[in-house]
C-alpha positions as CSV (number, residue, x, y, z in Angstrom):
1,M,29.5,-0.8,29.4
2,P,28.2,2.3,27.5
3,P,25.8,1.4,24.7
4,E,28.1,2.8,22.1
5,K,30.7,0.2,23.0
6,L,28.5,-2.9,22.9
7,H,29.4,-5.3,20.1
8,W,29.3,-9.0,19.1
9,S,30.5,-10.4,22.4
10,D,27.6,-8.7,24.2
11,L,25.1,-9.7,21.6
12,Y,26.4,-13.3,21.7
13,R,25.9,-13.4,25.5
14,E,22.7,-11.5,25.8
15,V,20.8,-12.8,22.8
16,V,22.4,-15.5,20.7
17,T,23.1,-18.0,23.4
18,S,20.4,-17.0,25.9
19,G,17.4,-18.3,24.0
20,L,16.3,-14.8,22.9
21,C,17.7,-15.0,19.4
22,T,14.9,-15.4,16.8
23,G,17.3,-16.0,13.9
24,C,16.1,-12.9,12.0
25,S,19.6,-12.4,10.5
26,A,19.7,-8.6,11.0
27,C,23.1,-8.7,12.6
28,V,24.5,-10.6,9.6
29,V,22.9,-8.2,7.1
30,V,24.5,-5.1,8.7
31,C,28.0,-6.5,9.4
32,P,30.4,-4.5,7.2
33,Y,33.3,-6.9,7.6
34,D,31.6,-10.2,6.6
35,V,32.7,-11.9,9.9
36,L,29.1,-12.9,10.7
37,D,27.4,-15.7,8.9
38,Y,24.1,-17.6,9.2
39,D,23.3,-21.2,9.8
40,D,20.0,-22.3,8.3
41,E,20.6,-26.0,8.3
42,G,18.4,-28.4,10.4
43,S,16.8,-26.4,13.2
44,A,19.7,-23.9,13.8
45,Y,18.6,-20.7,12.2
46,R,21.1,-18.7,14.1
47,P,24.0,-16.2,13.3
48,F,27.6,-17.2,14.1
49,H,30.9,-15.5,14.1
50,V,33.8,-16.8,12.0
51,P,36.5,-18.1,14.3
52,E,39.4,-16.4,12.5
53,M,38.4,-12.9,13.6
54,G,37.9,-13.2,17.3
55,G,36.5,-16.6,17.9
56,T,32.8,-17.6,18.2
57,D,32.1,-15.3,21.2
58,N,34.1,-12.2,20.4
59,C,35.0,-9.9,17.4
60,T,38.2,-8.2,16.6
61,Y,36.3,-5.5,14.7
62,G,34.0,-5.1,17.7
63,E,37.0,-4.6,20.0
64,R,38.1,-1.8,17.6
65,G,34.7,0.0,17.9
66,C,32.2,-1.6,15.4
67,T,28.8,-1.9,17.1
68,L,26.5,-2.4,14.1
69,C,25.4,-5.9,15.0
70,T,24.0,-4.8,18.4
71,R,22.4,-1.8,16.8
72,A,20.5,-4.0,14.3
73,C,19.3,-6.7,16.7
74,P,15.6,-6.5,17.5
75,R,16.0,-8.4,20.7
76,F,19.1,-6.7,22.2
77,G,18.7,-4.2,25.1
78,S,15.6,-2.1,25.4
79,W,14.5,-2.9,21.9
80,E,10.7,-2.6,22.4
81,P,10.4,1.0,23.8
82,E,13.2,2.1,21.4
83,A,11.2,0.9,18.4
84,D,7.9,2.3,19.8
85,R,9.4,5.7,20.3
86,F,10.9,5.8,16.8
87,L,7.8,4.7,15.0
88,F,5.1,6.3,17.1
89,G,6.8,9.0,19.1
90,R,5.8,7.3,22.4
91,E,5.8,4.1,24.2
92,R,2.7,2.0,24.3
93,E,0.1,2.1,27.1
94,E,-0.6,-0.9,29.2
95,S,-3.9,-1.4,27.5
96,E,-2.3,-1.6,24.0
97,V,-1.5,-5.3,24.4
98,Y,-1.1,-5.9,20.7
99,G,0.9,-2.7,20.2
100,I,0.1,0.8,19.0
101,A,-2.5,0.8,16.3
102,Q,-4.6,3.3,14.4
103,D,-7.3,0.9,13.2
104,V,-8.0,-2.8,12.7
105,I,-9.7,-3.8,9.5
106,L,-10.5,-6.8,7.2
107,A,-9.1,-6.3,3.7
108,R,-8.6,-8.3,0.5
109,A,-7.5,-7.9,-3.0
110,A,-10.2,-6.8,-5.5
111,D,-8.7,-9.1,-8.1
112,P,-10.1,-12.6,-7.4
113,E,-7.0,-14.2,-9.0
114,L,-4.8,-12.6,-6.4
115,I,-7.1,-13.9,-3.7
116,K,-6.8,-17.3,-5.1
117,A,-3.0,-17.2,-5.4
118,G,-2.5,-15.6,-2.0
119,Q,-3.4,-16.4,1.5
120,D,-6.5,-15.2,3.4
121,G,-7.6,-12.5,1.0
122,G,-4.3,-11.9,-0.9
123,L,-3.7,-8.5,0.8
124,V,0.1,-8.8,1.1
125,S,0.4,-9.7,-2.5
126,V,-1.7,-6.8,-3.8
127,L,0.1,-4.4,-1.4
128,L,3.5,-5.4,-2.8
129,I,2.3,-5.3,-6.4
130,W,0.7,-1.8,-5.9
131,A,3.9,-0.5,-4.2
132,L,6.1,-1.8,-7.1
133,E,3.8,-0.5,-9.8
134,H,3.4,2.9,-8.2
135,D,7.1,3.5,-7.7
136,F,6.9,3.3,-3.9
137,I,9.4,0.4,-3.6
138,D,12.0,-1.2,-5.9
139,A,11.9,-4.7,-4.3
140,A,10.5,-6.7,-1.5
141,L,12.2,-9.2,0.8
142,V,10.0,-12.2,1.0
143,S,9.9,-15.9,1.6
144,N,10.1,-18.4,-1.3
145,L,10.2,-22.2,-1.5
146,E,13.5,-23.8,-2.3
147,G,13.9,-25.1,-5.9
148,D,10.8,-26.5,-7.4
149,G,8.9,-26.2,-4.1
150,K,8.8,-29.9,-3.4
151,T,11.1,-29.8,-0.4
152,W,8.9,-27.2,1.3
153,K,12.0,-25.5,2.7
154,A,11.4,-21.8,3.0
155,V,14.2,-19.6,1.8
156,P,14.7,-15.8,1.6
157,G,13.9,-14.2,-1.7
158,V,13.5,-10.9,-3.5
159,A,10.3,-9.9,-5.4
160,R,10.7,-7.2,-8.0
161,N,7.6,-7.6,-10.2
162,T,4.1,-9.1,-10.1
163,A,5.2,-12.6,-11.2
164,E,7.8,-12.8,-8.4
165,V,5.3,-11.5,-5.8
166,V,2.7,-14.1,-6.8
167,A,5.4,-16.8,-6.7
168,S,6.2,-15.9,-3.1
169,A,2.5,-15.9,-2.0
170,G,1.2,-18.4,0.6
171,S,2.3,-19.4,4.1
172,R,5.1,-21.8,4.9
173,Y,5.1,-22.3,8.8
174,T,8.8,-23.0,8.8
175,Y,11.4,-20.3,9.1
176,S,12.9,-18.0,6.5
177,A,15.2,-15.2,7.5
178,N,13.8,-12.8,5.0
179,P,16.1,-9.8,5.9
180,S,19.1,-11.9,4.7
181,A,17.8,-11.4,1.1
182,Y,18.9,-7.7,1.5
183,A,22.2,-8.1,-0.3
184,Q,20.5,-9.8,-3.2
185,A,18.0,-6.9,-3.5
186,I,20.9,-4.4,-3.5
187,E,22.8,-6.3,-6.1
188,S,19.7,-6.0,-8.4
189,G,19.8,-2.3,-8.0
190,A,17.1,-1.8,-5.4
191,E,17.3,1.3,-3.2
192,R,13.8,1.3,-1.6
193,I,13.0,-2.0,0.0
194,A,9.9,-3.5,1.6
195,L,10.3,-6.2,4.2
196,V,7.7,-8.9,4.7
197,G,8.2,-10.9,7.9
198,M,7.0,-12.1,11.3
199,G,7.2,-9.9,14.3
200,C,10.8,-10.8,15.0
201,Q,11.7,-9.5,11.6
202,A,9.2,-6.7,11.4
203,S,11.0,-4.9,14.3
204,V,14.3,-4.9,12.4
205,P,13.8,-1.7,10.3
206,A,12.5,0.3,13.2
207,I,15.4,-0.8,15.5
208,M,18.0,-0.2,12.8
209,S,16.6,3.3,12.3
210,A,16.2,4.1,15.9
211,R,19.9,3.1,16.6
212,K,21.2,4.6,13.4
213,A,22.5,1.5,11.8
214,G,23.6,3.2,8.6
215,K,22.6,2.8,5.0
216,V,20.9,-0.5,5.5
217,A,18.3,1.2,7.8
218,R,17.6,4.0,5.3
219,R,16.8,1.6,2.5
220,F,13.8,0.0,4.3
221,V,10.8,2.1,3.4
222,L,7.9,-0.3,4.1
223,T,7.4,-3.1,6.6
224,I,4.6,-5.6,6.4
225,G,4.3,-7.8,9.4
226,L,2.8,-11.3,9.7
227,L,0.8,-12.3,12.7
228,C,2.7,-15.3,14.2
229,S,2.3,-17.5,17.3
230,K,5.2,-19.8,16.3
231,L,6.9,-21.6,13.5
232,F,8.2,-25.1,13.2
233,D,11.4,-26.9,12.4
234,D,11.7,-28.4,8.9
235,A,11.8,-31.9,10.6
236,I,8.0,-31.6,11.0
237,F,7.6,-32.8,7.4
238,P,9.2,-36.2,7.7
239,E,8.5,-36.8,11.4
240,L,4.9,-35.7,11.6
241,F,3.3,-35.1,8.3
242,E,4.8,-38.2,6.6
243,A,5.5,-40.5,9.5
244,R,2.1,-40.2,11.1
245,Y,-0.2,-39.1,8.2
246,G,1.5,-40.4,5.1
247,L,1.8,-36.9,3.6
248,A,5.0,-36.7,1.6
249,R,6.2,-33.1,1.3
250,E,6.4,-33.3,-2.5
251,D,2.7,-33.9,-2.5
252,I,1.8,-30.9,-0.4
253,V,0.6,-27.8,-2.4
254,K,-0.7,-25.5,0.4
255,M,-0.9,-25.1,4.2
256,N,-2.8,-23.0,6.6
257,I,-3.6,-22.8,10.3
258,K,-7.1,-22.1,11.5
259,G,-7.0,-23.6,15.0
260,I,-5.9,-26.8,13.3
261,F,-3.1,-27.6,10.8
262,Q,-4.7,-27.7,7.3
263,V,-2.7,-29.4,4.6
264,W,-3.8,-29.6,0.9
265,T,-2.3,-32.2,-1.4
266,R,-1.9,-32.4,-5.1
267,D,-5.0,-34.6,-5.4
268,G,-7.1,-31.8,-4.0
269,V,-7.7,-33.4,-0.6
270,L,-7.7,-31.4,2.6
271,H,-6.0,-33.1,5.5
272,E,-6.5,-31.7,9.1
273,I,-3.9,-32.3,11.8
274,P,-4.5,-31.3,15.4
275,L,-2.2,-28.3,16.1
276,K,-1.1,-29.7,19.5
277,E,0.6,-32.6,17.6
278,A,2.9,-30.1,15.9
279,F,4.0,-28.3,19.1
280,Q,7.0,-30.6,19.8
281,W,8.5,-29.3,16.5
282,T,8.2,-25.6,17.6
283,R,11.3,-23.8,16.5
284,E,13.7,-22.9,19.3
285,G,13.8,-19.2,18.3
286,C,10.0,-18.9,18.9
287,N,10.0,-20.1,22.5
288,H,10.7,-16.6,24.0
289,C,9.3,-14.4,21.3
290,P,6.8,-12.0,22.8
291,D,5.4,-10.5,19.5
292,F,2.4,-12.2,18.1
293,A,1.1,-9.1,16.4
294,A,4.2,-7.8,14.5
295,E,3.9,-4.7,16.6
296,H,6.6,-2.6,14.7
297,A,5.3,-3.0,11.2
298,D,3.5,-0.3,9.1
299,L,0.8,-2.9,8.5
300,S,0.4,-6.2,10.4
301,T,-1.5,-8.9,8.6
302,G,-2.8,-12.4,9.3
303,G,-5.4,-15.0,8.8
304,I,-7.2,-15.0,12.2
305,G,-10.9,-14.6,12.4
306,S,-14.1,-15.9,10.9
307,F,-13.4,-15.0,7.2
308,S,-10.9,-17.1,5.4
309,D,-11.0,-14.9,2.3
310,W,-10.2,-11.6,4.1
311,T,-6.9,-10.6,5.6
312,F,-7.0,-9.4,9.2
313,T,-5.0,-6.2,9.1
314,I,-3.7,-3.8,11.8
315,I,-2.9,-0.3,10.5
316,R,-0.1,1.0,12.7
317,T,1.6,4.0,11.0
318,D,0.6,6.9,8.9
319,K,2.5,5.3,6.0
320,G,0.4,2.2,6.4
321,R,-2.8,4.2,6.6
322,E,-1.9,6.2,3.5
323,L,-1.1,3.1,1.5
324,I,-4.4,1.4,2.4
325,S,-6.3,4.6,1.6
326,A,-4.7,5.1,-1.8
327,M,-5.3,1.4,-2.8
328,L,-9.0,1.6,-1.6
329,A,-9.6,4.8,-3.6
330,A,-8.2,3.2,-6.7
331,G,-10.3,0.1,-6.2
332,A,-7.4,-2.3,-5.7
333,I,-8.7,-3.6,-2.4
334,E,-11.9,-4.0,-0.4
335,V,-12.1,-3.1,3.2
336,R,-14.4,-3.8,6.2
337,S,-14.2,-2.9,9.9
338,A,-12.8,-5.8,12.0
339,F,-14.4,-4.3,15.1
340,D,-17.9,-4.3,13.6
341,D,-17.7,-7.4,11.4
342,D,-15.5,-9.8,13.4
343,P,-15.3,-8.9,17.1
344,D,-14.3,-12.4,17.9
345,A,-11.1,-11.9,15.9
346,I,-10.3,-8.8,17.9
347,A,-10.7,-10.8,21.1
348,L,-8.5,-13.6,19.7
349,L,-5.8,-11.0,18.7
350,R,-5.7,-9.7,22.3
351,K,-5.6,-13.2,23.7
352,L,-2.8,-14.5,21.5
353,S,-0.8,-11.3,22.0
354,R,-1.0,-11.7,25.8
355,V,0.0,-15.4,25.5
356,S,3.1,-14.4,23.4
357,R,4.1,-11.7,25.8
358,R,4.3,-14.1,28.7
359,R,7.1,-15.9,26.9
360,W,9.6,-13.2,27.5
361,P,11.9,-14.3,30.3
362,E,11.7,-12.5,33.6
363,N,15.4,-12.1,33.8
364,A,15.7,-10.3,30.4
365,E,14.9,-6.7,29.5
366,Q,11.4,-6.3,31.1
367,S,9.5,-4.1,28.7
368,P,7.8,-6.9,26.7
369,R,6.4,-8.4,30.0
370,R,5.2,-5.1,31.5
371,I,1.7,-5.4,30.1
372,P,-0.6,-7.3,32.5
373,V,-1.9,-10.5,31.3
374,V,-5.4,-9.3,32.2
375,S,-5.3,-6.3,29.9
376,A,-8.4,-5.8,27.8
C-alpha cells in the first residue's frame, strides 16, 4: 500500500503487536479524533484503539484517510534513515555505531545544588532551566514520580519553571511515556516544547517532522535524549527489591545504575543489587529497541563512564552545539573532553550501542541492523 494510505491497522500489525512497540505514546499524542488511548497499568505501556471506531485492529478514520499515527511512530517503516536525513541531511555511515555526532563531552552544572539535586552532574536540569529562563522553550515534557513519590511509579509531567525541573530530576528505571504530557503542556499555553526521553522517545520529534505530522511536530523545538539499555516493569519493586532485599519502595529515595543497581534508602544507606538479578523484569517494549544512545536527539546524555558527577554528553545537532556553547560562555556549565578524559566511556558507548542494535529483529525494517557488530 502507498505510504500515504498507511494507518492504524498497519501500525497495529507492524509495530503494536509485533514486539517493536516501545510504548512511546506518539501515535496517541497526534491522533486528532481521540480514538487511540494508552494503557500504562502493570507492564502494558502500549497504545490501543477504542473498539467503537473500527475495533482494536482497525480505524474508521484511517479508512477515510487519516494517517497521523503511522507518521508519528518512531518504529514504523524506515524510521531510522528518515530521521537521520531530516536531522543531519544524510544517513549514518557504518562506523557511526552510536549515531551521527559532532562531539562527545563530559558536562555538568556549575551550580553545586543542581548537581546534588540532579543525576550524574545535573546537566539535563540546568539545560532545561537555561532554556526556560532564556526564552528558548515554554515547557519541557519530563518524567515525575506519582503522588508523593513513595510508590516510585514514573508518570509523564510538564516542567515550566526551575522548581518543576528540579522536582523531575533523577532517574526512575521504570517507564514513563513522556510525550503523552504534550496535551498538558499545550493546555498550559506552551507553544515551544522540549522533550526529555529515552531513545525510543527521542526519535519522535524527528520522525514527526520528517513525515509532516502537523502542528504537534512543529511545537517540539529541543530534544534531550537519555542513554538507555533497558527499563524495568513496576513489579521489580515488590518482587525483587522488597521480596529479596527487604527494600520497601516507600523507603527508597534515589536509584542509579553503574554496572550494578544502586538503591539509596531514607536512612542514608546505599544498597547494591547485581544487575543480572533485575533482567527478568525487563520491560517488554525494550526487548527489540536498537537505540541505546538516543541517536535522534539534539543532545544525548547519560551516566556512563568513570565520573559520577559529570554527565556523559553526545552533541548531535547544531542546535545542541549552540546551546552548550552559550551555556558554557555564560558560566552555567563546565565541560571536558570525553575522548581525552574518559576513553573507557567512549569504548563502553560503542559496545552498548552495538549490543542494542542486535536486538532489532531480522525480519523487520533492516536499517538498525545494518551496522556490523564489529564496527569501531
